[in-house]
mmCIF file of the N, C-alpha and C atoms, coordinates in Angstrom:
data_MODEL
# 
_entry.id   MODEL 
# 
loop_
_atom_site.group_PDB 
_atom_site.id 
_atom_site.type_symbol 
_atom_site.label_atom_id 
_atom_site.label_alt_id 
_atom_site.label_comp_id 
_atom_site.label_asym_id 
_atom_site.label_entity_id 
_atom_site.label_seq_id 
_atom_site.pdbx_PDB_ins_code 
_atom_site.Cartn_x 
_atom_site.Cartn_y 
_atom_site.Cartn_z 
_atom_site.occupancy 
_atom_site.B_iso_or_equiv 
_atom_site.pdbx_formal_charge 
_atom_site.auth_seq_id 
_atom_site.auth_comp_id 
_atom_site.auth_asym_id 
_atom_site.auth_atom_id 
_atom_site.pdbx_PDB_model_num 
ATOM 1   N N  . UNK A 1 1  ? 43.673 75.779 -2.301  1.00 0.00 ? 1  UNK A N  1 
ATOM 2   C CA . UNK A 1 1  ? 44.789 76.585 -1.817  1.00 0.00 ? 1  UNK A CA 1 
ATOM 3   C C  . UNK A 1 1  ? 46.075 75.580 -1.280  1.00 0.00 ? 1  UNK A C  1 
ATOM 4   N N  . UNK A 1 2  ? 47.106 75.990 -1.929  1.00 0.00 ? 2  UNK A N  1 
ATOM 5   C CA . UNK A 1 2  ? 48.222 75.167 -1.526  1.00 0.00 ? 2  UNK A CA 1 
ATOM 6   C C  . UNK A 1 2  ? 48.616 75.230 -0.055  1.00 0.00 ? 2  UNK A C  1 
ATOM 7   N N  . UNK A 1 3  ? 49.311 74.129 0.365   1.00 0.00 ? 3  UNK A N  1 
ATOM 8   C CA . UNK A 1 3  ? 49.700 74.194 1.706   1.00 0.00 ? 3  UNK A CA 1 
ATOM 9   C C  . UNK A 1 3  ? 51.071 75.005 2.022   1.00 0.00 ? 3  UNK A C  1 
ATOM 10  N N  . UNK A 1 4  ? 51.232 75.517 3.068   1.00 0.00 ? 4  UNK A N  1 
ATOM 11  C CA . UNK A 1 4  ? 52.244 76.228 3.398   1.00 0.00 ? 4  UNK A CA 1 
ATOM 12  C C  . UNK A 1 4  ? 53.597 75.293 3.269   1.00 0.00 ? 4  UNK A C  1 
ATOM 13  N N  . UNK A 1 5  ? 54.630 75.637 2.477   1.00 0.00 ? 5  UNK A N  1 
ATOM 14  C CA . UNK A 1 5  ? 55.856 74.886 2.504   1.00 0.00 ? 5  UNK A CA 1 
ATOM 15  C C  . UNK A 1 5  ? 56.711 75.159 3.581   1.00 0.00 ? 5  UNK A C  1 
ATOM 16  N N  . UNK A 1 6  ? 56.993 73.838 4.292   1.00 0.00 ? 6  UNK A N  1 
ATOM 17  C CA . UNK A 1 6  ? 57.827 73.921 5.642   1.00 0.00 ? 6  UNK A CA 1 
ATOM 18  C C  . UNK A 1 6  ? 59.279 74.289 5.465   1.00 0.00 ? 6  UNK A C  1 
ATOM 19  N N  . UNK A 1 7  ? 59.825 75.191 6.186   1.00 0.00 ? 7  UNK A N  1 
ATOM 20  C CA . UNK A 1 7  ? 61.303 75.548 5.847   1.00 0.00 ? 7  UNK A CA 1 
ATOM 21  C C  . UNK A 1 7  ? 62.209 74.533 6.406   1.00 0.00 ? 7  UNK A C  1 
ATOM 22  N N  . UNK A 1 8  ? 61.982 74.130 7.670   1.00 0.00 ? 8  UNK A N  1 
ATOM 23  C CA . UNK A 1 8  ? 62.754 73.041 8.313   1.00 0.00 ? 8  UNK A CA 1 
ATOM 24  C C  . UNK A 1 8  ? 61.938 71.680 8.991   1.00 0.00 ? 8  UNK A C  1 
ATOM 25  N N  . UNK A 1 9  ? 61.454 70.732 7.953   1.00 0.00 ? 9  UNK A N  1 
ATOM 26  C CA . UNK A 1 9  ? 60.683 69.751 8.365   1.00 0.00 ? 9  UNK A CA 1 
ATOM 27  C C  . UNK A 1 9  ? 61.585 68.843 9.323   1.00 0.00 ? 9  UNK A C  1 
ATOM 28  N N  . UNK A 1 10 ? 60.850 68.284 10.135  1.00 0.00 ? 10 UNK A N  1 
ATOM 29  C CA . UNK A 1 10 ? 61.789 67.198 10.997  1.00 0.00 ? 10 UNK A CA 1 
ATOM 30  C C  . UNK A 1 10 ? 62.314 66.136 10.433  1.00 0.00 ? 10 UNK A C  1 
ATOM 31  N N  . UNK A 1 11 ? 61.683 65.335 9.622   1.00 0.00 ? 11 UNK A N  1 
ATOM 32  C CA . UNK A 1 11 ? 62.287 64.253 8.990   1.00 0.00 ? 11 UNK A CA 1 
ATOM 33  C C  . UNK A 1 11 ? 62.089 64.402 7.369   1.00 0.00 ? 11 UNK A C  1 
ATOM 34  N N  . UNK A 1 12 ? 62.714 65.235 6.647   1.00 0.00 ? 12 UNK A N  1 
ATOM 35  C CA . UNK A 1 12 ? 62.544 65.419 5.265   1.00 0.00 ? 12 UNK A CA 1 
ATOM 36  C C  . UNK A 1 12 ? 62.633 64.148 4.222   1.00 0.00 ? 12 UNK A C  1 
ATOM 37  N N  . UNK A 1 13 ? 63.229 63.260 4.661   1.00 0.00 ? 13 UNK A N  1 
ATOM 38  C CA . UNK A 1 13 ? 63.501 62.037 3.911   1.00 0.00 ? 13 UNK A CA 1 
ATOM 39  C C  . UNK A 1 13 ? 62.532 61.026 3.800   1.00 0.00 ? 13 UNK A C  1 
ATOM 40  N N  . UNK A 1 14 ? 61.542 61.156 4.664   1.00 0.00 ? 14 UNK A N  1 
ATOM 41  C CA . UNK A 1 14 ? 60.190 60.384 4.674   1.00 0.00 ? 14 UNK A CA 1 
ATOM 42  C C  . UNK A 1 14 ? 59.209 60.753 3.833   1.00 0.00 ? 14 UNK A C  1 
ATOM 43  N N  . UNK A 1 15 ? 59.132 62.089 3.371   1.00 0.00 ? 15 UNK A N  1 
ATOM 44  C CA . UNK A 1 15 ? 58.214 62.587 2.459   1.00 0.00 ? 15 UNK A CA 1 
ATOM 45  C C  . UNK A 1 15 ? 58.722 62.934 1.184   1.00 0.00 ? 15 UNK A C  1 
ATOM 46  N N  . UNK A 1 16 ? 57.844 62.878 -0.006  1.00 0.00 ? 16 UNK A N  1 
ATOM 47  C CA . UNK A 1 16 ? 57.997 63.286 -1.299  1.00 0.00 ? 16 UNK A CA 1 
ATOM 48  C C  . UNK A 1 16 ? 57.617 64.534 -1.341  1.00 0.00 ? 16 UNK A C  1 
ATOM 49  N N  . UNK A 1 17 ? 58.317 65.651 -1.913  1.00 0.00 ? 17 UNK A N  1 
ATOM 50  C CA . UNK A 1 17 ? 57.927 67.094 -1.736  1.00 0.00 ? 17 UNK A CA 1 
ATOM 51  C C  . UNK A 1 17 ? 57.747 67.641 -3.307  1.00 0.00 ? 17 UNK A C  1 
ATOM 52  N N  . UNK A 1 18 ? 57.333 66.634 -4.112  1.00 0.00 ? 18 UNK A N  1 
ATOM 53  C CA . UNK A 1 18 ? 57.044 66.975 -5.616  1.00 0.00 ? 18 UNK A CA 1 
ATOM 54  C C  . UNK A 1 18 ? 55.746 67.632 -5.756  1.00 0.00 ? 18 UNK A C  1 
ATOM 55  N N  . UNK A 1 19 ? 54.767 67.690 -4.799  1.00 0.00 ? 19 UNK A N  1 
ATOM 56  C CA . UNK A 1 19 ? 53.410 68.338 -5.047  1.00 0.00 ? 19 UNK A CA 1 
ATOM 57  C C  . UNK A 1 19 ? 52.972 68.632 -3.706  1.00 0.00 ? 19 UNK A C  1 
ATOM 58  N N  . UNK A 1 20 ? 51.901 69.306 -3.729  1.00 0.00 ? 20 UNK A N  1 
ATOM 59  C CA . UNK A 1 20 ? 51.138 69.634 -2.399  1.00 0.00 ? 20 UNK A CA 1 
ATOM 60  C C  . UNK A 1 20 ? 50.678 68.441 -1.703  1.00 0.00 ? 20 UNK A C  1 
ATOM 61  N N  . UNK A 1 21 ? 50.550 67.222 -2.030  1.00 0.00 ? 21 UNK A N  1 
ATOM 62  C CA . UNK A 1 21 ? 50.047 66.157 -1.342  1.00 0.00 ? 21 UNK A CA 1 
ATOM 63  C C  . UNK A 1 21 ? 51.113 65.638 -0.163  1.00 0.00 ? 21 UNK A C  1 
ATOM 64  N N  . UNK A 1 22 ? 52.485 65.919 -0.305  1.00 0.00 ? 22 UNK A N  1 
ATOM 65  C CA . UNK A 1 22 ? 53.410 65.501 0.600   1.00 0.00 ? 22 UNK A CA 1 
ATOM 66  C C  . UNK A 1 22 ? 53.281 64.068 1.103   1.00 0.00 ? 22 UNK A C  1 
ATOM 67  N N  . UNK A 1 23 ? 53.218 63.179 0.093   1.00 0.00 ? 23 UNK A N  1 
ATOM 68  C CA . UNK A 1 23 ? 53.081 61.588 0.486   1.00 0.00 ? 23 UNK A CA 1 
ATOM 69  C C  . UNK A 1 23 ? 54.117 61.176 0.984   1.00 0.00 ? 23 UNK A C  1 
ATOM 70  N N  . UNK A 1 24 ? 53.823 59.894 1.831   1.00 0.00 ? 24 UNK A N  1 
ATOM 71  C CA . UNK A 1 24 ? 55.037 59.139 2.327   1.00 0.00 ? 24 UNK A CA 1 
ATOM 72  C C  . UNK A 1 24 ? 55.868 58.839 1.251   1.00 0.00 ? 24 UNK A C  1 
ATOM 73  N N  . UNK A 1 25 ? 57.088 58.578 1.317   1.00 0.00 ? 25 UNK A N  1 
ATOM 74  C CA . UNK A 1 25 ? 57.978 58.373 0.244   1.00 0.00 ? 25 UNK A CA 1 
ATOM 75  C C  . UNK A 1 25 ? 57.881 56.998 -0.219  1.00 0.00 ? 25 UNK A C  1 
ATOM 76  N N  . UNK A 1 26 ? 57.208 55.928 0.502   1.00 0.00 ? 26 UNK A N  1 
ATOM 77  C CA . UNK A 1 26 ? 57.000 54.667 -0.008  1.00 0.00 ? 26 UNK A CA 1 
ATOM 78  C C  . UNK A 1 26 ? 55.738 54.466 -0.568  1.00 0.00 ? 26 UNK A C  1 
ATOM 79  N N  . UNK A 1 27 ? 54.971 55.758 -0.638  1.00 0.00 ? 27 UNK A N  1 
ATOM 80  C CA . UNK A 1 27 ? 53.419 55.441 -1.119  1.00 0.00 ? 27 UNK A CA 1 
ATOM 81  C C  . UNK A 1 27 ? 53.119 56.714 -1.781  1.00 0.00 ? 27 UNK A C  1 
ATOM 82  N N  . UNK A 1 28 ? 53.840 56.890 -2.738  1.00 0.00 ? 28 UNK A N  1 
ATOM 83  C CA . UNK A 1 28 ? 53.591 58.240 -3.628  1.00 0.00 ? 28 UNK A CA 1 
ATOM 84  C C  . UNK A 1 28 ? 52.159 58.241 -4.628  1.00 0.00 ? 28 UNK A C  1 
ATOM 85  N N  . UNK A 1 29 ? 51.485 59.111 -4.374  1.00 0.00 ? 29 UNK A N  1 
ATOM 86  C CA . UNK A 1 29 ? 50.201 58.675 -5.188  1.00 0.00 ? 29 UNK A CA 1 
ATOM 87  C C  . UNK A 1 29 ? 50.057 59.645 -6.384  1.00 0.00 ? 29 UNK A C  1 
ATOM 88  N N  . UNK A 1 30 ? 51.029 60.468 -6.543  1.00 0.00 ? 30 UNK A N  1 
ATOM 89  C CA . UNK A 1 30 ? 50.837 61.403 -7.705  1.00 0.00 ? 30 UNK A CA 1 
ATOM 90  C C  . UNK A 1 30 ? 51.523 60.891 -8.970  1.00 0.00 ? 30 UNK A C  1 
ATOM 91  N N  . UNK A 1 31 ? 52.257 59.771 -8.738  1.00 0.00 ? 31 UNK A N  1 
ATOM 92  C CA . UNK A 1 31 ? 52.978 59.317 -9.862  1.00 0.00 ? 31 UNK A CA 1 
ATOM 93  C C  . UNK A 1 31 ? 54.262 60.031 -10.412 1.00 0.00 ? 31 UNK A C  1 
ATOM 94  N N  . UNK A 1 32 ? 54.796 61.018 -9.420  1.00 0.00 ? 32 UNK A N  1 
ATOM 95  C CA . UNK A 1 32 ? 55.597 61.917 -9.770  1.00 0.00 ? 32 UNK A CA 1 
ATOM 96  C C  . UNK A 1 32 ? 57.070 61.264 -10.446 1.00 0.00 ? 32 UNK A C  1 
ATOM 97  N N  . UNK A 1 33 ? 57.001 59.901 -10.474 1.00 0.00 ? 33 UNK A N  1 
ATOM 98  C CA . UNK A 1 33 ? 58.360 59.321 -10.831 1.00 0.00 ? 33 UNK A CA 1 
ATOM 99  C C  . UNK A 1 33 ? 58.717 58.291 -10.005 1.00 0.00 ? 33 UNK A C  1 
ATOM 100 N N  . UNK A 1 34 ? 59.762 57.493 -10.326 1.00 0.00 ? 34 UNK A N  1 
ATOM 101 C CA . UNK A 1 34 ? 60.081 56.337 -9.401  1.00 0.00 ? 34 UNK A CA 1 
ATOM 102 C C  . UNK A 1 34 ? 60.871 56.758 -8.108  1.00 0.00 ? 34 UNK A C  1 
ATOM 103 N N  . UNK A 1 35 ? 61.497 58.087 -8.085  1.00 0.00 ? 35 UNK A N  1 
ATOM 104 C CA . UNK A 1 35 ? 62.024 58.339 -6.798  1.00 0.00 ? 35 UNK A CA 1 
ATOM 105 C C  . UNK A 1 35 ? 61.148 59.620 -6.401  1.00 0.00 ? 35 UNK A C  1 
ATOM 106 N N  . UNK A 1 36 ? 61.384 59.875 -5.183  1.00 0.00 ? 36 UNK A N  1 
ATOM 107 C CA . UNK A 1 36 ? 60.636 60.908 -4.508  1.00 0.00 ? 36 UNK A CA 1 
ATOM 108 C C  . UNK A 1 36 ? 61.615 62.253 -4.668  1.00 0.00 ? 36 UNK A C  1 
ATOM 109 N N  . UNK A 1 37 ? 60.752 63.340 -4.662  1.00 0.00 ? 37 UNK A N  1 
ATOM 110 C CA . UNK A 1 37 ? 61.250 64.724 -4.900  1.00 0.00 ? 37 UNK A CA 1 
ATOM 111 C C  . UNK A 1 37 ? 62.002 65.027 -3.530  1.00 0.00 ? 37 UNK A C  1 
ATOM 112 N N  . UNK A 1 38 ? 63.328 65.461 -3.450  1.00 0.00 ? 38 UNK A N  1 
ATOM 113 C CA . UNK A 1 38 ? 63.772 65.937 -2.150  1.00 0.00 ? 38 UNK A CA 1 
ATOM 114 C C  . UNK A 1 38 ? 63.505 67.218 -1.746  1.00 0.00 ? 38 UNK A C  1 
ATOM 115 N N  . UNK A 1 39 ? 63.412 67.709 -0.329  1.00 0.00 ? 39 UNK A N  1 
ATOM 116 C CA . UNK A 1 39 ? 63.257 68.957 0.128   1.00 0.00 ? 39 UNK A CA 1 
ATOM 117 C C  . UNK A 1 39 ? 64.601 69.687 -0.117  1.00 0.00 ? 39 UNK A C  1 
ATOM 118 N N  . UNK A 1 40 ? 64.284 70.981 -0.408  1.00 0.00 ? 40 UNK A N  1 
ATOM 119 C CA . UNK A 1 40 ? 65.592 71.855 -0.385  1.00 0.00 ? 40 UNK A CA 1 
ATOM 120 C C  . UNK A 1 40 ? 66.555 72.016 0.588   1.00 0.00 ? 40 UNK A C  1 
ATOM 121 N N  . UNK A 1 41 ? 66.397 71.556 1.850   1.00 0.00 ? 41 UNK A N  1 
ATOM 122 C CA . UNK A 1 41 ? 67.263 71.343 3.011   1.00 0.00 ? 41 UNK A CA 1 
ATOM 123 C C  . UNK A 1 41 ? 68.063 70.380 2.621   1.00 0.00 ? 41 UNK A C  1 
ATOM 124 N N  . UNK A 1 42 ? 67.661 69.157 2.091   1.00 0.00 ? 42 UNK A N  1 
ATOM 125 C CA . UNK A 1 42 ? 68.377 68.055 1.760   1.00 0.00 ? 42 UNK A CA 1 
ATOM 126 C C  . UNK A 1 42 ? 69.367 68.379 0.624   1.00 0.00 ? 42 UNK A C  1 
ATOM 127 N N  . UNK A 1 43 ? 69.011 69.309 -0.094  1.00 0.00 ? 43 UNK A N  1 
ATOM 128 C CA . UNK A 1 43 ? 69.925 69.700 -1.469  1.00 0.00 ? 43 UNK A CA 1 
ATOM 129 C C  . UNK A 1 43 ? 70.760 70.741 -1.236  1.00 0.00 ? 43 UNK A C  1 
ATOM 130 N N  . UNK A 1 44 ? 70.522 71.872 -0.486  1.00 0.00 ? 44 UNK A N  1 
ATOM 131 C CA . UNK A 1 44 ? 71.232 73.048 -0.375  1.00 0.00 ? 44 UNK A CA 1 
ATOM 132 C C  . UNK A 1 44 ? 71.644 73.200 1.255   1.00 0.00 ? 44 UNK A C  1 
ATOM 133 N N  . UNK A 1 45 ? 71.048 72.548 1.982   1.00 0.00 ? 45 UNK A N  1 
ATOM 134 C CA . UNK A 1 45 ? 71.516 72.947 3.422   1.00 0.00 ? 45 UNK A CA 1 
ATOM 135 C C  . UNK A 1 45 ? 70.792 73.583 4.202   1.00 0.00 ? 45 UNK A C  1 
ATOM 136 N N  . UNK A 1 46 ? 70.955 73.765 5.676   1.00 0.00 ? 46 UNK A N  1 
ATOM 137 C CA . UNK A 1 46 ? 69.905 74.221 6.429   1.00 0.00 ? 46 UNK A CA 1 
ATOM 138 C C  . UNK A 1 46 ? 69.478 75.892 6.206   1.00 0.00 ? 46 UNK A C  1 
ATOM 139 N N  . UNK A 1 47 ? 70.120 76.737 5.378   1.00 0.00 ? 47 UNK A N  1 
ATOM 140 C CA . UNK A 1 47 ? 69.992 77.934 5.044   1.00 0.00 ? 47 UNK A CA 1 
ATOM 141 C C  . UNK A 1 47 ? 69.470 78.131 3.662   1.00 0.00 ? 47 UNK A C  1 
ATOM 142 N N  . UNK A 1 48 ? 68.957 77.134 3.252   1.00 0.00 ? 48 UNK A N  1 
ATOM 143 C CA . UNK A 1 48 ? 68.499 77.005 1.737   1.00 0.00 ? 48 UNK A CA 1 
ATOM 144 C C  . UNK A 1 48 ? 67.602 78.133 1.286   1.00 0.00 ? 48 UNK A C  1 
ATOM 145 N N  . UNK A 1 49 ? 66.658 78.680 2.136   1.00 0.00 ? 49 UNK A N  1 
ATOM 146 C CA . UNK A 1 49 ? 65.872 79.865 2.029   1.00 0.00 ? 49 UNK A CA 1 
ATOM 147 C C  . UNK A 1 49 ? 66.307 81.307 1.888   1.00 0.00 ? 49 UNK A C  1 
ATOM 148 N N  . UNK A 1 50 ? 67.734 81.258 2.413   1.00 0.00 ? 50 UNK A N  1 
ATOM 149 C CA . UNK A 1 50 ? 68.281 82.727 2.304   1.00 0.00 ? 50 UNK A CA 1 
ATOM 150 C C  . UNK A 1 50 ? 68.986 83.058 0.932   1.00 0.00 ? 50 UNK A C  1 
ATOM 151 N N  . UNK A 1 51 ? 68.983 82.285 -0.184  1.00 0.00 ? 51 UNK A N  1 
ATOM 152 C CA . UNK A 1 51 ? 69.539 82.706 -1.201  1.00 0.00 ? 51 UNK A CA 1 
ATOM 153 C C  . UNK A 1 51 ? 68.750 82.540 -2.496  1.00 0.00 ? 51 UNK A C  1 
ATOM 154 N N  . UNK A 1 52 ? 68.930 83.218 -3.447  1.00 0.00 ? 52 UNK A N  1 
ATOM 155 C CA . UNK A 1 52 ? 68.153 82.905 -4.713  1.00 0.00 ? 52 UNK A CA 1 
ATOM 156 C C  . UNK A 1 52 ? 67.305 84.179 -5.004  1.00 0.00 ? 52 UNK A C  1 
ATOM 157 N N  . UNK A 1 53 ? 66.506 84.123 -6.064  1.00 0.00 ? 53 UNK A N  1 
ATOM 158 C CA . UNK A 1 53 ? 65.602 85.056 -6.387  1.00 0.00 ? 53 UNK A CA 1 
ATOM 159 C C  . UNK A 1 53 ? 64.557 85.189 -5.311  1.00 0.00 ? 53 UNK A C  1 
ATOM 160 N N  . UNK A 1 54 ? 64.149 84.225 -4.923  1.00 0.00 ? 54 UNK A N  1 
ATOM 161 C CA . UNK A 1 54 ? 62.856 84.140 -3.889  1.00 0.00 ? 54 UNK A CA 1 
ATOM 162 C C  . UNK A 1 54 ? 63.300 84.163 -2.447  1.00 0.00 ? 54 UNK A C  1 
ATOM 163 N N  . UNK A 1 55 ? 64.345 84.595 -1.934  1.00 0.00 ? 55 UNK A N  1 
ATOM 164 C CA . UNK A 1 55 ? 64.866 84.400 -0.693  1.00 0.00 ? 55 UNK A CA 1 
ATOM 165 C C  . UNK A 1 55 ? 64.125 85.156 0.095   1.00 0.00 ? 55 UNK A C  1 
ATOM 166 N N  . UNK A 1 56 ? 63.660 84.451 1.446   1.00 0.00 ? 56 UNK A N  1 
ATOM 167 C CA . UNK A 1 56 ? 63.009 85.258 2.513   1.00 0.00 ? 56 UNK A CA 1 
ATOM 168 C C  . UNK A 1 56 ? 63.853 86.117 3.250   1.00 0.00 ? 56 UNK A C  1 
ATOM 169 N N  . UNK A 1 57 ? 64.957 85.824 3.528   1.00 0.00 ? 57 UNK A N  1 
ATOM 170 C CA . UNK A 1 57 ? 66.003 86.549 4.267   1.00 0.00 ? 57 UNK A CA 1 
ATOM 171 C C  . UNK A 1 57 ? 66.987 87.082 3.333   1.00 0.00 ? 57 UNK A C  1 
ATOM 172 N N  . UNK A 1 58 ? 67.486 88.222 3.405   1.00 0.00 ? 58 UNK A N  1 
ATOM 173 C CA . UNK A 1 58 ? 68.808 88.460 2.428   1.00 0.00 ? 58 UNK A CA 1 
ATOM 174 C C  . UNK A 1 58 ? 69.413 89.638 2.870   1.00 0.00 ? 58 UNK A C  1 
ATOM 175 N N  . UNK A 1 59 ? 70.616 89.811 2.118   1.00 0.00 ? 59 UNK A N  1 
ATOM 176 C CA . UNK A 1 59 ? 71.295 90.938 2.827   1.00 0.00 ? 59 UNK A CA 1 
ATOM 177 C C  . UNK A 1 59 ? 70.829 92.287 2.050   1.00 0.00 ? 59 UNK A C  1 
ATOM 178 N N  . UNK A 1 60 ? 70.675 93.239 2.912   1.00 0.00 ? 60 UNK A N  1 
ATOM 179 C CA . UNK A 1 60 ? 70.165 94.616 2.223   1.00 0.00 ? 60 UNK A CA 1 
ATOM 180 C C  . UNK A 1 60 ? 71.487 95.490 2.341   1.00 0.00 ? 60 UNK A C  1 
ATOM 181 N N  . UNK A 1 61 ? 72.425 95.191 3.202   1.00 0.00 ? 61 UNK A N  1 
ATOM 182 C CA . UNK A 1 61 ? 73.728 96.010 3.136   1.00 0.00 ? 61 UNK A CA 1 
ATOM 183 C C  . UNK A 1 61 ? 74.924 95.165 2.883   1.00 0.00 ? 61 UNK A C  1 
ATOM 184 N N  . UNK A 1 62 ? 75.955 95.666 2.323   1.00 0.00 ? 62 UNK A N  1 
ATOM 185 C CA . UNK A 1 62 ? 77.254 94.849 2.124   1.00 0.00 ? 62 UNK A CA 1 
ATOM 186 C C  . UNK A 1 62 ? 77.743 94.326 3.327   1.00 0.00 ? 62 UNK A C  1 
ATOM 187 N N  . UNK A 1 63 ? 78.267 93.249 3.523   1.00 0.00 ? 63 UNK A N  1 
ATOM 188 C CA . UNK A 1 63 ? 78.676 92.659 4.880   1.00 0.00 ? 63 UNK A CA 1 
ATOM 189 C C  . UNK A 1 63 ? 80.071 93.390 5.157   1.00 0.00 ? 63 UNK A C  1 
ATOM 190 N N  . UNK A 1 64 ? 80.792 94.028 4.255   1.00 0.00 ? 64 UNK A N  1 
ATOM 191 C CA . UNK A 1 64 ? 81.890 94.744 4.399   1.00 0.00 ? 64 UNK A CA 1 
ATOM 192 C C  . UNK A 1 64 ? 82.038 95.929 3.325   1.00 0.00 ? 64 UNK A C  1 
ATOM 193 N N  . UNK A 1 65 ? 82.704 96.781 3.626   1.00 0.00 ? 65 UNK A N  1 
ATOM 194 C CA . UNK A 1 65 ? 82.801 97.899 2.664   1.00 0.00 ? 65 UNK A CA 1 
ATOM 195 C C  . UNK A 1 65 ? 83.298 97.486 1.172   1.00 0.00 ? 65 UNK A C  1 
ATOM 196 N N  . UNK A 1 66 ? 82.807 97.792 0.083   1.00 0.00 ? 66 UNK A N  1 
ATOM 197 C CA . UNK A 1 66 ? 83.133 97.324 -1.037  1.00 0.00 ? 66 UNK A CA 1 
ATOM 198 C C  . UNK A 1 66 ? 82.484 96.057 -1.533  1.00 0.00 ? 66 UNK A C  1 
ATOM 199 N N  . UNK A 1 67 ? 81.768 95.243 -0.613  1.00 0.00 ? 67 UNK A N  1 
ATOM 200 C CA . UNK A 1 67 ? 81.312 94.016 -1.251  1.00 0.00 ? 67 UNK A CA 1 
ATOM 201 C C  . UNK A 1 67 ? 79.870 94.209 -1.792  1.00 0.00 ? 67 UNK A C  1 
ATOM 202 N N  . UNK A 1 68 ? 79.542 93.563 -2.752  1.00 0.00 ? 68 UNK A N  1 
ATOM 203 C CA . UNK A 1 68 ? 78.434 93.722 -3.467  1.00 0.00 ? 68 UNK A CA 1 
ATOM 204 C C  . UNK A 1 68 ? 77.027 93.374 -2.679  1.00 0.00 ? 68 UNK A C  1 
ATOM 205 N N  . UNK A 1 69 ? 76.103 93.923 -2.973  1.00 0.00 ? 69 UNK A N  1 
ATOM 206 C CA . UNK A 1 69 ? 74.884 93.767 -2.390  1.00 0.00 ? 69 UNK A CA 1 
ATOM 207 C C  . UNK A 1 69 ? 74.105 92.707 -3.124  1.00 0.00 ? 69 UNK A C  1 
ATOM 208 N N  . UNK A 1 70 ? 73.398 91.853 -2.425  1.00 0.00 ? 70 UNK A N  1 
ATOM 209 C CA . UNK A 1 70 ? 72.779 90.598 -2.962  1.00 0.00 ? 70 UNK A CA 1 
ATOM 210 C C  . UNK A 1 70 ? 71.233 91.173 -3.249  1.00 0.00 ? 70 UNK A C  1 
ATOM 211 N N  . UNK A 1 71 ? 70.808 91.059 -4.393  1.00 0.00 ? 71 UNK A N  1 
ATOM 212 C CA . UNK A 1 71 ? 69.461 91.405 -4.461  1.00 0.00 ? 71 UNK A CA 1 
ATOM 213 C C  . UNK A 1 71 ? 68.308 90.306 -4.148  1.00 0.00 ? 71 UNK A C  1 
ATOM 214 N N  . UNK A 1 72 ? 67.403 90.408 -3.502  1.00 0.00 ? 72 UNK A N  1 
ATOM 215 C CA . UNK A 1 72 ? 66.455 89.252 -3.095  1.00 0.00 ? 72 UNK A CA 1 
ATOM 216 C C  . UNK A 1 72 ? 65.146 89.400 -3.968  1.00 0.00 ? 72 UNK A C  1 
ATOM 217 N N  . UNK A 1 73 ? 65.217 90.593 -4.812  1.00 0.00 ? 73 UNK A N  1 
ATOM 218 C CA . UNK A 1 73 ? 63.675 90.461 -5.535  1.00 0.00 ? 73 UNK A CA 1 
ATOM 219 C C  . UNK A 1 73 ? 64.051 90.083 -6.969  1.00 0.00 ? 73 UNK A C  1 
ATOM 220 N N  . UNK A 1 74 ? 62.926 89.798 -7.657  1.00 0.00 ? 74 UNK A N  1 
ATOM 221 C CA . UNK A 1 74 ? 63.199 89.436 -9.152  1.00 0.00 ? 74 UNK A CA 1 
ATOM 222 C C  . UNK A 1 74 ? 63.757 90.637 -9.976  1.00 0.00 ? 74 UNK A C  1 
ATOM 223 N N  . UNK A 1 75 ? 64.483 90.144 -10.775 1.00 0.00 ? 75 UNK A N  1 
ATOM 224 C CA . UNK A 1 75 ? 65.053 91.003 -11.948 1.00 0.00 ? 75 UNK A CA 1 
ATOM 225 C C  . UNK A 1 75 ? 64.072 92.022 -12.461 1.00 0.00 ? 75 UNK A C  1 
ATOM 226 N N  . UNK A 1 76 ? 64.369 93.334 -12.837 1.00 0.00 ? 76 UNK A N  1 
ATOM 227 C CA . UNK A 1 76 ? 63.300 94.140 -13.224 1.00 0.00 ? 76 UNK A CA 1 
ATOM 228 C C  . UNK A 1 76 ? 63.741 94.651 -14.960 1.00 0.00 ? 76 UNK A C  1 
ATOM 229 N N  . UNK A 1 77 ? 62.903 94.653 -15.630 1.00 0.00 ? 77 UNK A N  1 
ATOM 230 C CA . UNK A 1 77 ? 63.442 94.876 -17.058 1.00 0.00 ? 77 UNK A CA 1 
ATOM 231 C C  . UNK A 1 77 ? 63.888 96.352 -17.260 1.00 0.00 ? 77 UNK A C  1 
# 
């Protein structure tokens, strides 16, 4: 079973996020490459989990009249 993925880790720069091992950045056991995989909070900011197709929190109503609604579920055929 996969470990739960932390939304806001305390020190994301100290860990490689490339697999379920979450190895220290200086001792990557999986051989995921020469560099560590960054946590999404490092790439997209503190609210990284609120946008995209798998967003955990999303808008269900327009923010203002006439504004588009942001879908948070996968696209349906």
